[in-house]
C-alpha positions, -999 to 999 in steps of 0.1 A, spaced: -548 716 -261 -539 747 -244 -515 749 -212 -529 752 -180 -532 783 -162 -502 787 -139 -521 808 -113 -546 780 -108 -531 748 -89 -536 717 -97 -556 693 -76 -531 677 -48 -532 643 -33 -520 628 -1 -491 601 -9 -503 581 21 -541 577 17 -549 594 -15 -573 623 0 -576 653 -15 -557 681 -1 -550 719 -5 -517 725 -23 -503 745 8 -512 719 37 -486 705 54 -507 677 72 -532 655 54 -565 664 66 -579 625 63 -548 603 75 -530 631 93 -497 622 79 -469 648 71 -467 659 34 -438 665 14 -424 697 5 -446 716 -20 -424 706 -52 -423 671 -42 -460 666 -34 -477 638 -51 -501 652 -80 -516 617 -89 -552 608 -90 -567 593 -57 -571 557 -76 -533 558 -82 -524 567 -43 -520 539 -21 -549 527 4 -550 538 37 -542 519 65 -579 526 83 -567 532 120 -601 540 130 -610 501 119 -581 487 135 -591 506 166 -625 497 166 -616 458 159 -593 462 187 -617 474 211 -643 448 199 -619 418 209 -611 433 242 -646 439 250 -652 399 241 -623 390 261 -634 407 290 -670 392 288 -657 358 286 -635 365 317 -668 378 333 -691 348 323 -659 324 338 -656 344 372 -697 343 376 -698 305 364 -672 300 391 -692 316 418 -664 343 423 -684 376 434 -681 404 410 -685 438 431 -669 473 425 -674 471 464 -659 439 486 -687 419 502 -681 416 541 -659 389 548 -675 382 582 -712 373 588 -733 397 601 -747 392 637 -770 364 641 -759 346 612 -729 316 607 -712 314 575 -696 286 556 -663 281 534 -633 270 524 -611 283 555 -612 312 577 -584 335 595 -581 325 630 -572 362 639 -601 380 622 -625 351 612 -628 368 582 -641 338 556 -624 330 526 -644 314 496 -680 314 511 -699 283 501 -737 279 497 -733 244 492 -707 214 498 -699 182 489 -702 150 516 -671 144 532 -654 177 523 -643 194 554 -659 230 561 -649 260 579 -678 277 598 -678 312 613 -707 322 635 -713 361 646 -736 362 677 -752 394 688 -728 398 722 -698 383 736 -706 349 751 -684 327 774 -674 291 762 -694 276 786 -729 300 785 -739 285 749 -739 253 730 -734 242 692 -761 223 680 -759 208 643 -792 191 629 -793 173 595 -829 175 580 -843 182 614 -825 155 634 -799 170 656 -766 154 651 -744 169 674 -753 192 707 -718 205 723 -703 233 744 -685 259 729 -652 252 749 -640 232 718 -644 261 697 -622 292 691 -632 331 691 -632 360 708 -665 360 722 -690 372 697 -670 356 666 -669 317 667 -650 297 643 -653 260 638 -648 232 614 -673 202 603 -672 175 579 -707 165 565 -713 127 567 -742 125 545 -764 144 521 -790 166 530 -795 201 547 -774 209 579 -785 237 602 -760 247 626 -770 270 656 -752 286 684 -778 284 710 -779 301 748 -786 284 781 -821 298 779 -828 283 745 -826 316 725 -806 310 693 -778 337 692 -766 327 654 -778 302 627 -769 293 593 -778 263 569 -758 246 544 -770 219 518 -747 188 513 -749 166 485 
């Protein structure tokens, strides 16, 4: 058998991933690892080279795990009733509405943890937003349970700057509670309903 022609270089392989490469290359075209000096480069076949670390595959697996974790977190947040939004929802009701929740800030009347239902016996915080400022003796708070009036009182016992009014209430029985801020002319200035179980 004749010797190989020295003018034709033997095929060269990356010692890290086994990919074929040019004999003059300083970096592997597949894995990007630096190659040794030409005299020290591995000239073994790809089968004898170590298996690649597969950085792309590992990156895809990591990305998949992170996406799955984000989906689980989002599902838990949605299930627990925490709103998800790129823009924060207003924390004060629009004029004409009454909102219910865990607590409200006595200075700004911003509602914390807004509720759409409540358990009987659990205290609720309420914030009403009237379309105009009203004096404490110019309106009343009316609370109805399934159409029957439970309370009808002046606003003097409530707090607020005039158009925002805050108060607390504990539902004594199951049913739908309707809260109304009513002017002296019987016009409804703000209203909201909350079911209690």
